[in-house]
mmCIF file as gemmi writes it, N, C-alpha and C atoms, coordinates in Angstrom:
data_model
loop_
_atom_site.group_PDB
_atom_site.id
_atom_site.type_symbol
_atom_site.label_atom_id
_atom_site.label_alt_id
_atom_site.label_comp_id
_atom_site.label_asym_id
_atom_site.label_entity_id
_atom_site.label_seq_id
_atom_site.pdbx_PDB_ins_code
_atom_site.Cartn_x
_atom_site.Cartn_y
_atom_site.Cartn_z
_atom_site.occupancy
_atom_site.B_iso_or_equiv
_atom_site.pdbx_formal_charge
_atom_site.auth_seq_id
_atom_site.auth_asym_id
_atom_site.pdbx_PDB_model_num
ATOM 1 N N . MET Axp A 1 ? 0.3 26.596 -14.258 1 0 ? 1 A 1
ATOM 2 C CA . MET Axp A 1 ? -0.428 26.143 -13.145 1 0 ? 1 A 1
ATOM 3 C C . MET Axp A 1 ? -0.298 24.664 -13.012 1 0 ? 1 A 1
ATOM 4 N N . ALA Axp A 2 ? 0.094 24.247 -11.88 1 0 ? 2 A 1
ATOM 5 C CA . ALA Axp A 2 ? 0.376 22.796 -11.651 1 0 ? 2 A 1
ATOM 6 C C . ALA Axp A 2 ? -0.912 22.121 -11.145 1 0 ? 2 A 1
ATOM 7 N N . LEU Axp A 3 ? -1.281 21.015 -11.608 1 0 ? 3 A 1
ATOM 8 C CA . LEU Axp A 3 ? -2.333 20.123 -11.182 1 0 ? 3 A 1
ATOM 9 C C . LEU Axp A 3 ? -2.054 19.401 -9.976 1 0 ? 3 A 1
ATOM 10 N N . GLU Axp A 4 ? -3.009 19.331 -9.075 1 0 ? 4 A 1
ATOM 11 C CA . GLU Axp A 4 ? -2.965 18.525 -7.883 1 0 ? 4 A 1
ATOM 12 C C . GLU Axp A 4 ? -3.124 17.208 -8.192 1 0 ? 4 A 1
ATOM 13 N N . PRO Axp A 5 ? -2.348 16.262 -7.517 1 0 ? 5 A 1
ATOM 14 C CA . PRO Axp A 5 ? -2.531 14.765 -7.833 1 0 ? 5 A 1
ATOM 15 C C . PRO Axp A 5 ? -3.89 14.271 -7.43 1 0 ? 5 A 1
ATOM 16 N N . CYS Axp A 6 ? -4.454 13.271 -8.193 1 0 ? 6 A 1
ATOM 17 C CA . CYS Axp A 6 ? -5.704 12.681 -7.819 1 0 ? 6 A 1
ATOM 18 C C . CYS Axp A 6 ? -5.566 11.914 -6.585 1 0 ? 6 A 1
ATOM 19 N N . VAL Axp A 7 ? -6.613 11.877 -5.752 1 0 ? 7 A 1
ATOM 20 C CA . VAL Axp A 7 ? -6.643 11.025 -4.542 1 0 ? 7 A 1
ATOM 21 C C . VAL Axp A 7 ? -7.079 9.551 -5.136 1 0 ? 7 A 1
ATOM 22 N N . VAL Axp A 8 ? -6.306 8.583 -4.731 1 0 ? 8 A 1
ATOM 23 C CA . VAL Axp A 8 ? -6.409 7.279 -5.117 1 0 ? 8 A 1
ATOM 24 C C . VAL Axp A 8 ? -6.467 6.377 -4.005 1 0 ? 8 A 1
ATOM 25 N N . VAL Axp A 9 ? -7.45 5.545 -3.868 1 0 ? 9 A 1
ATOM 26 C CA . VAL Axp A 9 ? -7.534 4.566 -2.742 1 0 ? 9 A 1
ATOM 27 C C . VAL Axp A 9 ? -6.871 3.207 -3.301 1 0 ? 9 A 1
ATOM 28 N N . LEU Axp A 10 ? -5.793 2.87 -2.571 1 0 ? 10 A 1
ATOM 29 C CA . LEU Axp A 10 ? -5.062 1.658 -3.042 1 0 ? 10 A 1
ATOM 30 C C . LEU Axp A 10 ? -5.655 0.504 -2.209 1 0 ? 10 A 1
ATOM 31 N N . ASP Axp A 11 ? -6.504 -0.276 -2.995 1 0 ? 11 A 1
ATOM 32 C CA . ASP Axp A 11 ? -7.276 -1.407 -2.391 1 0 ? 11 A 1
ATOM 33 C C . ASP Axp A 11 ? -6.174 -2.653 -2.416 1 0 ? 11 A 1
ATOM 34 N N . ALA Axp A 12 ? -6.715 -3.549 -1.686 1 0 ? 12 A 1
ATOM 35 C CA . ALA Axp A 12 ? -5.903 -4.791 -1.491 1 0 ? 12 A 1
ATOM 36 C C . ALA Axp A 12 ? -5.53 -5.549 -2.718 1 0 ? 12 A 1
ATOM 37 N N . CYS Axp A 13 ? -6.365 -5.471 -3.701 1 0 ? 13 A 1
ATOM 38 C CA . CYS Axp A 13 ? -6.206 -6.051 -5.128 1 0 ? 13 A 1
ATOM 39 C C . CYS Axp A 13 ? -5.023 -5.338 -5.885 1 0 ? 13 A 1
ATOM 40 N N . VAL Axp A 14 ? -4.715 -4.015 -5.433 1 0 ? 14 A 1
ATOM 41 C CA . VAL Axp A 14 ? -3.517 -3.363 -6.013 1 0 ? 14 A 1
ATOM 42 C C . VAL Axp A 14 ? -2.377 -3.694 -5.136 1 0 ? 14 A 1
ATOM 43 N N . LEU Axp A 15 ? -2.44 -3.807 -3.899 1 0 ? 15 A 1
ATOM 44 C CA . LEU Axp A 15 ? -1.408 -3.868 -3.004 1 0 ? 15 A 1
ATOM 45 C C . LEU Axp A 15 ? -0.907 -5.349 -2.876 1 0 ? 15 A 1
ATOM 46 N N . TYR Axp A 16 ? -1.704 -6.31 -3.238 1 0 ? 16 A 1
ATOM 47 C CA . TYR Axp A 16 ? -1.396 -7.694 -3.18 1 0 ? 16 A 1
ATOM 48 C C . TYR Axp A 16 ? -0.203 -8.009 -4.155 1 0 ? 16 A 1
ATOM 49 N N . PRO Axp A 17 ? -0.268 -7.781 -5.387 1 0 ? 17 A 1
ATOM 50 C CA . PRO Axp A 17 ? 0.895 -8.178 -6.418 1 0 ? 17 A 1
ATOM 51 C C . PRO Axp A 17 ? 2.102 -7.196 -6 1 0 ? 17 A 1
ATOM 52 N N . PHE Axp A 18 ? 3.234 -7.996 -5.806 1 0 ? 18 A 1
ATOM 53 C CA . PHE Axp A 18 ? 4.359 -7.249 -5.291 1 0 ? 18 A 1
ATOM 54 C C . PHE Axp A 18 ? 4.792 -6.141 -6.136 1 0 ? 18 A 1
ATOM 55 N N . HIS Axp A 19 ? 4.96 -6.471 -7.361 1 0 ? 19 A 1
ATOM 56 C CA . HIS Axp A 19 ? 5.451 -5.569 -8.37 1 0 ? 19 A 1
ATOM 57 C C . HIS Axp A 19 ? 4.478 -4.327 -8.505 1 0 ? 19 A 1
ATOM 58 N N . LEU Axp A 20 ? 3.233 -4.665 -8.656 1 0 ? 20 A 1
ATOM 59 C CA . LEU Axp A 20 ? 2.236 -3.496 -8.755 1 0 ? 20 A 1
ATOM 60 C C . LEU Axp A 20 ? 2.285 -2.691 -7.576 1 0 ? 20 A 1
ATOM 61 N N . LYS Axp A 21 ? 2.354 -3.272 -6.309 1 0 ? 21 A 1
ATOM 62 C CA . LYS Axp A 21 ? 2.451 -2.448 -5.081 1 0 ? 21 A 1
ATOM 63 C C . LYS Axp A 21 ? 3.609 -1.468 -5.145 1 0 ? 21 A 1
ATOM 64 N N . ASN Axp A 22 ? 4.802 -2.05 -5.571 1 0 ? 22 A 1
ATOM 65 C CA . ASN Axp A 22 ? 5.897 -1.227 -5.723 1 0 ? 22 A 1
ATOM 66 C C . ASN Axp A 22 ? 5.784 -0.064 -6.741 1 0 ? 22 A 1
ATOM 67 N N . ILE Axp A 23 ? 5.149 -0.238 -7.801 1 0 ? 23 A 1
ATOM 68 C CA . ILE Axp A 23 ? 4.917 0.847 -8.77 1 0 ? 23 A 1
ATOM 69 C C . ILE Axp A 23 ? 4.008 1.875 -8.149 1 0 ? 23 A 1
ATOM 70 N N . VAL Axp A 24 ? 2.856 1.522 -7.662 1 0 ? 24 A 1
ATOM 71 C CA . VAL Axp A 24 ? 1.912 2.49 -7.145 1 0 ? 24 A 1
ATOM 72 C C . VAL Axp A 24 ? 2.365 3.21 -5.937 1 0 ? 24 A 1
ATOM 73 N N . VAL Axp A 25 ? 3.096 2.613 -5.068 1 0 ? 25 A 1
ATOM 74 C CA . VAL Axp A 25 ? 3.769 3.208 -3.858 1 0 ? 25 A 1
ATOM 75 C C . VAL Axp A 25 ? 4.769 4.266 -4.424 1 0 ? 25 A 1
ATOM 76 N N . GLN Axp A 26 ? 5.591 3.92 -5.301 1 0 ? 26 A 1
ATOM 77 C CA . GLN Axp A 26 ? 6.57 4.807 -5.975 1 0 ? 26 A 1
ATOM 78 C C . GLN Axp A 26 ? 5.858 5.986 -6.587 1 0 ? 26 A 1
ATOM 79 N N . VAL Axp A 27 ? 4.785 5.708 -7.266 1 0 ? 27 A 1
ATOM 80 C CA . VAL Axp A 27 ? 4.014 6.864 -7.976 1 0 ? 27 A 1
ATOM 81 C C . VAL Axp A 27 ? 3.523 7.804 -6.996 1 0 ? 27 A 1
ATOM 82 N N . ALA Axp A 28 ? 3.113 7.26 -5.779 1 0 ? 28 A 1
ATOM 83 C CA . ALA Axp A 28 ? 2.457 8.106 -4.782 1 0 ? 28 A 1
ATOM 84 C C . ALA Axp A 28 ? 3.748 8.908 -4.069 1 0 ? 28 A 1
ATOM 85 N N . VAL Axp A 29 ? 4.788 8.212 -3.814 1 0 ? 29 A 1
ATOM 86 C CA . VAL Axp A 29 ? 6.052 8.948 -3.214 1 0 ? 29 A 1
ATOM 87 C C . VAL Axp A 29 ? 6.47 10.076 -4.167 1 0 ? 29 A 1
ATOM 88 N N . ASP Axp A 30 ? 6.294 9.887 -5.434 1 0 ? 30 A 1
ATOM 89 C CA . ASP Axp A 30 ? 6.655 10.971 -6.352 1 0 ? 30 A 1
ATOM 90 C C . ASP Axp A 30 ? 5.521 11.987 -6.66 1 0 ? 30 A 1
ATOM 91 N N . ARG Axp A 31 ? 4.541 11.788 -5.852 1 0 ? 31 A 1
ATOM 92 C CA . ARG Axp A 31 ? 3.483 12.731 -5.765 1 0 ? 31 A 1
ATOM 93 C C . ARG Axp A 31 ? 2.687 12.95 -7.217 1 0 ? 31 A 1
ATOM 94 N N . LEU Axp A 32 ? 2.636 11.893 -8.02 1 0 ? 32 A 1
ATOM 95 C CA . LEU Axp A 32 ? 1.881 11.738 -9.053 1 0 ? 32 A 1
ATOM 96 C C . LEU Axp A 32 ? 0.376 11.435 -8.913 1 0 ? 32 A 1
ATOM 97 N N . ILE Axp A 33 ? 0.183 10.714 -7.539 1 0 ? 33 A 1
ATOM 98 C CA . ILE Axp A 33 ? -1.069 10.374 -7.054 1 0 ? 33 A 1
ATOM 99 C C . ILE Axp A 33 ? -1.08 10.634 -5.566 1 0 ? 33 A 1
ATOM 100 N N . ASP Axp A 34 ? -2.347 10.884 -4.994 1 0 ? 34 A 1
ATOM 101 C CA . ASP Axp A 34 ? -2.403 11.108 -3.59 1 0 ? 34 A 1
ATOM 102 C C . ASP Axp A 34 ? -3.012 9.921 -2.905 1 0 ? 34 A 1
ATOM 103 N N . ALA Axp A 35 ? -2.086 8.812 -2.424 1 0 ? 35 A 1
ATOM 104 C CA . ALA Axp A 35 ? -2.605 7.535 -2.222 1 0 ? 35 A 1
ATOM 105 C C . ALA Axp A 35 ? -3.245 7.689 -0.816 1 0 ? 35 A 1
ATOM 106 N N . ARG Axp A 36 ? -4.276 6.735 -0.676 1 0 ? 36 A 1
ATOM 107 C CA . ARG Axp A 36 ? -5.02 6.504 0.548 1 0 ? 36 A 1
ATOM 108 C C . ARG Axp A 36 ? -5.237 4.903 0.773 1 0 ? 36 A 1
ATOM 109 N N . TRP Axp A 37 ? -5.1 4.536 1.968 1 0 ? 37 A 1
ATOM 110 C CA . TRP Axp A 37 ? -5.458 3.269 2.371 1 0 ? 37 A 1
ATOM 111 C C . TRP Axp A 37 ? -6.035 3.156 3.804 1 0 ? 37 A 1
ATOM 112 N N . MET Axp A 38 ? -6.595 2.116 4.3 1 0 ? 38 A 1
ATOM 113 C CA . MET Axp A 38 ? -7.148 1.885 5.546 1 0 ? 38 A 1
ATOM 114 C C . MET Axp A 38 ? -6.512 0.657 6.215 1 0 ? 38 A 1
ATOM 115 N N . ASP Axp A 39 ? -6.522 0.524 7.498 1 0 ? 39 A 1
ATOM 116 C CA . ASP Axp A 39 ? -6.078 -0.691 8.165 1 0 ? 39 A 1
ATOM 117 C C . ASP Axp A 39 ? -6.501 -1.89 7.525 1 0 ? 39 A 1
ATOM 118 N N . VAL Axp A 40 ? -7.911 -1.896 7.274 1 0 ? 40 A 1
ATOM 119 C CA . VAL Axp A 40 ? -8.516 -3.238 6.886 1 0 ? 40 A 1
ATOM 120 C C . VAL Axp A 40 ? -7.879 -3.545 5.353 1 0 ? 40 A 1
ATOM 121 N N . ILE Axp A 41 ? -7.61 -2.599 4.683 1 0 ? 41 A 1
ATOM 122 C CA . ILE Axp A 41 ? -6.93 -2.833 3.238 1 0 ? 41 A 1
ATOM 123 C C . ILE Axp A 41 ? -5.613 -3.53 3.585 1 0 ? 41 A 1
ATOM 124 N N . HIS Axp A 42 ? -4.818 -2.981 4.441 1 0 ? 42 A 1
ATOM 125 C CA . HIS Axp A 42 ? -3.611 -3.518 4.729 1 0 ? 42 A 1
ATOM 126 C C . HIS Axp A 42 ? -3.787 -5.036 5.227 1 0 ? 42 A 1
ATOM 127 N N . ASP Axp A 43 ? -4.704 -5.165 6.272 1 0 ? 43 A 1
ATOM 128 C CA . ASP Axp A 43 ? -4.952 -6.493 6.813 1 0 ? 43 A 1
ATOM 129 C C . ASP Axp A 43 ? -5.291 -7.451 5.71 1 0 ? 43 A 1
ATOM 130 N N . GLU Axp A 44 ? -6.092 -7.067 4.767 1 0 ? 44 A 1
ATOM 131 C CA . GLU Axp A 44 ? -6.562 -7.883 3.687 1 0 ? 44 A 1
ATOM 132 C C . GLU Axp A 44 ? -5.293 -8.461 2.765 1 0 ? 44 A 1
ATOM 133 N N . TRP Axp A 45 ? -4.505 -7.416 2.3 1 0 ? 45 A 1
ATOM 134 C CA . TRP Axp A 45 ? -3.526 -7.918 1.356 1 0 ? 45 A 1
ATOM 135 C C . TRP Axp A 45 ? -2.389 -8.729 2.074 1 0 ? 45 A 1
ATOM 136 N N . ILE Axp A 46 ? -2.246 -8.386 3.489 1 0 ? 46 A 1
ATOM 137 C CA . ILE Axp A 46 ? -1.258 -9.211 4.204 1 0 ? 46 A 1
ATOM 138 C C . ILE Axp A 46 ? -1.792 -10.59 4.408 1 0 ? 46 A 1
ATOM 139 N N . ARG Axp A 47 ? -3.059 -10.745 4.859 1 0 ? 47 A 1
ATOM 140 C CA . ARG Axp A 47 ? -3.784 -12.018 5.019 1 0 ? 47 A 1
ATOM 141 C C . ARG Axp A 47 ? -3.75 -12.844 3.798 1 0 ? 47 A 1
ATOM 142 N N . SER Axp A 48 ? -3.894 -12.304 2.715 1 0 ? 48 A 1
ATOM 143 C CA . SER Axp A 48 ? -3.984 -13.017 1.357 1 0 ? 48 A 1
ATOM 144 C C . SER Axp A 48 ? -2.587 -13.549 1.06 1 0 ? 48 A 1
ATOM 145 N N . LEU Axp A 49 ? -1.68 -12.678 1.129 1 0 ? 49 A 1
ATOM 146 C CA . LEU Axp A 49 ? -0.295 -13.142 0.837 1 0 ? 49 A 1
ATOM 147 C C . LEU Axp A 49 ? 0.305 -14.159 1.762 1 0 ? 49 A 1
ATOM 148 N N . ALA Axp A 50 ? 0.049 -14.049 3.066 1 0 ? 50 A 1
ATOM 149 C CA . ALA Axp A 50 ? 0.355 -15.016 4.049 1 0 ? 50 A 1
ATOM 150 C C . ALA Axp A 50 ? -0.2 -16.368 3.72 1 0 ? 50 A 1
ATOM 151 N N . ALA Axp A 51 ? -1.611 -16.352 3.155 1 0 ? 51 A 1
ATOM 152 C CA . ALA Axp A 51 ? -2.146 -17.586 2.878 1 0 ? 51 A 1
ATOM 153 C C . ALA Axp A 51 ? -1.684 -18.275 1.582 1 0 ? 51 A 1
ATOM 154 N N . ASN Axp A 52 ? -1.267 -17.446 0.673 1 0 ? 52 A 1
ATOM 155 C CA . ASN Axp A 52 ? -0.925 -17.924 -0.648 1 0 ? 52 A 1
ATOM 156 C C . ASN Axp A 52 ? 0.626 -18.001 -0.923 1 0 ? 52 A 1
ATOM 157 N N . VAL Axp A 53 ? 1.384 -17.421 0.008 1 0 ? 53 A 1
ATOM 158 C CA . VAL Axp A 53 ? 2.966 -17.518 -0.281 1 0 ? 53 A 1
ATOM 159 C C . VAL Axp A 53 ? 3.438 -17.835 1.019 1 0 ? 53 A 1
ATOM 160 N N . SER Axp A 54 ? 3.243 -19.062 1.475 1 0 ? 54 A 1
ATOM 161 C CA . SER Axp A 54 ? 3.737 -19.522 2.832 1 0 ? 54 A 1
ATOM 162 C C . SER Axp A 54 ? 5.271 -19.475 3 1 0 ? 54 A 1
ATOM 163 N N . ALA Axp A 55 ? 5.979 -19.484 1.872 1 0 ? 55 A 1
ATOM 164 C CA . ALA Axp A 55 ? 7.52 -19.376 1.888 1 0 ? 55 A 1
ATOM 165 C C . ALA Axp A 55 ? 7.989 -18.015 2.614 1 0 ? 55 A 1
ATOM 166 N N . ILE Axp A 56 ? 7.124 -16.947 2.515 1 0 ? 56 A 1
ATOM 167 C CA . ILE Axp A 56 ? 7.603 -15.704 3.1 1 0 ? 56 A 1
ATOM 168 C C . ILE Axp A 56 ? 7.028 -15.531 4.414 1 0 ? 56 A 1
ATOM 169 N N . PRO Axp A 57 ? 7.778 -15.296 5.547 1 0 ? 57 A 1
ATOM 170 C CA . PRO Axp A 57 ? 7.267 -15.148 6.915 1 0 ? 57 A 1
ATOM 171 C C . PRO Axp A 57 ? 6.364 -13.833 6.841 1 0 ? 57 A 1
ATOM 172 N N . ILE Axp A 58 ? 5.17 -14.108 7.54 1 0 ? 58 A 1
ATOM 173 C CA . ILE Axp A 58 ? 4.331 -12.88 7.654 1 0 ? 58 A 1
ATOM 174 C C . ILE Axp A 58 ? 4.927 -11.631 8.28 1 0 ? 58 A 1
ATOM 175 N N . GLY Axp A 59 ? 6.052 -11.752 9.028 1 0 ? 59 A 1
ATOM 176 C CA . GLY Axp A 59 ? 6.709 -10.635 9.588 1 0 ? 59 A 1
ATOM 177 C C . GLY Axp A 59 ? 7.236 -9.675 8.492 1 0 ? 59 A 1
ATOM 178 N N . ARG Axp A 60 ? 7.593 -10.224 7.278 1 0 ? 60 A 1
ATOM 179 C CA . ARG Axp A 60 ? 8.245 -9.394 6.241 1 0 ? 60 A 1
ATOM 180 C C . ARG Axp A 60 ? 6.982 -8.676 5.601 1 0 ? 60 A 1
ATOM 181 N N . PHE Axp A 61 ? 5.857 -9.183 5.587 1 0 ? 61 A 1
ATOM 182 C CA . PHE Axp A 61 ? 4.728 -8.383 5.163 1 0 ? 61 A 1
ATOM 183 C C . PHE Axp A 61 ? 4.407 -7.014 6.001 1 0 ? 61 A 1
ATOM 184 N N . HIS Axp A 62 ? 4.596 -7.427 7.251 1 0 ? 62 A 1
ATOM 185 C CA . HIS Axp A 62 ? 4.273 -6.278 8.368 1 0 ? 62 A 1
ATOM 186 C C . HIS Axp A 62 ? 5.446 -5.171 8.285 1 0 ? 62 A 1
ATOM 187 N N . VAL Axp A 63 ? 6.635 -5.684 7.97 1 0 ? 63 A 1
ATOM 188 C CA . VAL Axp A 63 ? 7.772 -4.713 7.607 1 0 ? 63 A 1
ATOM 189 C C . VAL Axp A 63 ? 7.486 -3.881 6.455 1 0 ? 63 A 1
ATOM 190 N N . THR Axp A 64 ? 7.021 -4.557 5.469 1 0 ? 64 A 1
ATOM 191 C CA . THR Axp A 64 ? 6.657 -3.885 4.167 1 0 ? 64 A 1
ATOM 192 C C . THR Axp A 64 ? 5.496 -2.757 4.475 1 0 ? 64 A 1
ATOM 193 N N . ARG Axp A 65 ? 4.517 -3.016 5.272 1 0 ? 65 A 1
ATOM 194 C CA . ARG Axp A 65 ? 3.428 -2.162 5.653 1 0 ? 65 A 1
ATOM 195 C C . ARG Axp A 65 ? 3.992 -1.02 6.375 1 0 ? 65 A 1
ATOM 196 N N . ARG Axp A 66 ? 4.888 -1.228 7.383 1 0 ? 66 A 1
ATOM 197 C CA . ARG Axp A 66 ? 5.525 -0.144 8.101 1 0 ? 66 A 1
ATOM 198 C C . ARG Axp A 66 ? 6.295 0.783 7.289 1 0 ? 66 A 1
ATOM 199 N N . LEU Axp A 67 ? 7.036 0.294 6.32 1 0 ? 67 A 1
ATOM 200 C CA . LEU Axp A 67 ? 7.823 1.037 5.477 1 0 ? 67 A 1
ATOM 201 C C . LEU Axp A 67 ? 6.861 1.899 4.475 1 0 ? 67 A 1
ATOM 202 N N . MET Axp A 68 ? 5.758 1.248 3.999 1 0 ? 68 A 1
ATOM 203 C CA . MET Axp A 68 ? 4.801 2.102 3.257 1 0 ? 68 A 1
ATOM 204 C C . MET Axp A 68 ? 4.21 3.194 4.058 1 0 ? 68 A 1
ATOM 205 N N . GLU Axp A 69 ? 3.804 2.922 5.308 1 0 ? 69 A 1
ATOM 206 C CA . GLU Axp A 69 ? 3.18 3.952 6.134 1 0 ? 69 A 1
ATOM 207 C C . GLU Axp A 69 ? 4.255 4.947 6.52 1 0 ? 69 A 1
ATOM 208 N N . ALA Axp A 70 ? 5.575 4.668 6.626 1 0 ? 70 A 1
ATOM 209 C CA . ALA Axp A 70 ? 6.511 5.736 6.852 1 0 ? 70 A 1
ATOM 210 C C . ALA Axp A 70 ? 6.834 6.548 5.588 1 0 ? 70 A 1
ATOM 211 N N . ALA Axp A 71 ? 6.791 6.048 4.477 1 0 ? 71 A 1
ATOM 212 C CA . ALA Axp A 71 ? 7.003 6.715 3.155 1 0 ? 71 A 1
ATOM 213 C C . ALA Axp A 71 ? 5.733 7.546 2.964 1 0 ? 71 A 1
ATOM 214 N N . LEU Axp A 72 ? 4.609 7.22 3.205 1 0 ? 72 A 1
ATOM 215 C CA . LEU Axp A 72 ? 3.362 7.963 2.97 1 0 ? 72 A 1
ATOM 216 C C . LEU Axp A 72 ? 2.442 8.102 4.183 1 0 ? 72 A 1
ATOM 217 N N . PRO Axp A 73 ? 2.848 8.829 5.097 1 0 ? 73 A 1
ATOM 218 C CA . PRO Axp A 73 ? 2.164 8.974 6.483 1 0 ? 73 A 1
ATOM 219 C C . PRO Axp A 73 ? 0.683 9.553 6.171 1 0 ? 73 A 1
ATOM 220 N N . GLN Axp A 74 ? 0.523 10.339 5.228 1 0 ? 74 A 1
ATOM 221 C CA . GLN Axp A 74 ? -0.754 10.975 4.992 1 0 ? 74 A 1
ATOM 222 C C . GLN Axp A 74 ? -1.704 10.041 4.322 1 0 ? 74 A 1
ATOM 223 N N . ALA Axp A 75 ? -1.297 8.797 3.944 1 0 ? 75 A 1
ATOM 224 C CA . ALA Axp A 75 ? -2.174 7.978 3.127 1 0 ? 75 A 1
ATOM 225 C C . ALA Axp A 75 ? -3.142 7.188 4.076 1 0 ? 75 A 1
ATOM 226 N N . ALA Axp A 76 ? -2.909 7.023 5.3 1 0 ? 76 A 1
ATOM 227 C CA . ALA Axp A 76 ? -3.731 6.353 6.2 1 0 ? 76 A 1
ATOM 228 C C . ALA Axp A 76 ? -5.068 7.145 6.52 1 0 ? 76 A 1
ATOM 229 N N . VAL Axp A 77 ? -6.141 6.535 6.307 1 0 ? 77 A 1
ATOM 230 C CA . VAL Axp A 77 ? -7.373 7.103 6.633 1 0 ? 77 A 1
ATOM 231 C C . VAL Axp A 77 ? -8.252 6.164 7.589 1 0 ? 77 A 1
ATOM 232 N N . ALA Axp A 78 ? -9.173 6.646 8.27 1 0 ? 78 A 1
ATOM 233 C CA . ALA Axp A 78 ? -9.957 5.917 9.109 1 0 ? 78 A 1
ATOM 234 C C . ALA Axp A 78 ? -11.458 6.303 8.898 1 0 ? 78 A 1
ATOM 235 N N . GLY Axp A 79 ? -12.392 5.384 9.303 1 0 ? 79 A 1
ATOM 236 C CA . GLY Axp A 79 ? -13.764 5.819 9.138 1 0 ? 79 A 1
ATOM 237 C C . GLY Axp A 79 ? -14.408 5.767 7.781 1 0 ? 79 A 1
């Protein structure tokens, strides 16, 4: 009997650090967890990174967000 992956909300504090974001998104792609996030979570990690890492254009963060959403379309929740 296979276990269902746990539902995990990936908050901005998890998505902000580049390496941690890569790890948890890959874990979700591999179906070890069932990731969830909301638009406000994306907005928060993007806003924080843009403020703290000015050398990276904000457009790159938005590309990352779109790639995450394409890889895990079921992760987006509202309400």
